[in-house]
N, C-alpha and C positions, 0 to 999 in steps of 0.2 A: 504493499500500500504506499503510495506517494503522494503527498500533497503538494500541489504546485503552489507556492507562496505567493508568486507573482500574480497568477489569474485568481487565486483563491478558490481553486476547484476543491470540491469536495471528494472524499474516499470513494474508491470504486465499491459496488456492492460485494458482499462476501461471496467466496466461491460456492458454487452450487452444492458441494459436499457438506460445508459447513452448515447450512441451511437445512439439508436433509437430515444431519446428525441433530438438529435442535440447538444449534450452537449460536444462533443469531444474536442472542443477547450477549453472548460472550464477545462476538465480533464488535458489537456496538460498544461494548466497554472498553475493549482493547483500542478501538479507534478513537475514542474520547481520551483515553490515557496517553496516547501518542500525541494527539493535539495539544494536550496539556504541557506534556514534555517537550514538544518543539517549541512551544509559545515561550516556555521558561528557558529555552536555550540548553537544554539537557543535550549531552552527547548522544548519538544513536547507540554507542556500545554500552554507555551506562543505562539507558532505557532497555536495551536488550538484557543485559545482565540482571537489571531489577525484575523484569517480567520473568526471566528463567528462574531466579531464585524465589519468586513469588509461587510459581509453578511446583517447585521443588518442595516448598513449605506445605503447599495443598495436598502434595503426593508424596508423603514420607516413605511408602514402599519404594517408589523410584528413586528416591534419594539415597535410599540404604543400598540399593542394587548397584547404583553408580559408583557410591563409595566403596563396596566390595570390589568392584571390577577395578577401580582406581588403585586399591590396596595390592590386589593381586598382580596388577601390571608393575608396581613398585618392587614388589618381591621378585618377580621375573627379571626386572632391570638389574636388581642386585645380585642375582644368581648368574646372570649372563656377565656382568662385569667382573665376577669373581671375588665379590666383597661379600658373598654369603654363600655358605655351602649348599649344594644341591642334594635333595633327599633321595 
């Protein structure tokens, strides 16, 4: 979604898949949050990071799965670099 600030165009409608899944309210809230962030001058990376963190907060199981994968990858890196014995 891109908002052209020169022409003040509004965001495009949500993709059909989102509407089919009943996520139109989510799309509208996310669009509003993006507008607020842009008007406040928030960097796109900061907005994306905040949205991702909010999603992980709302999905603790996913956050736990990702943390476990990150931990396993760190262990594998230690093993491959010879800083940890392989079992």
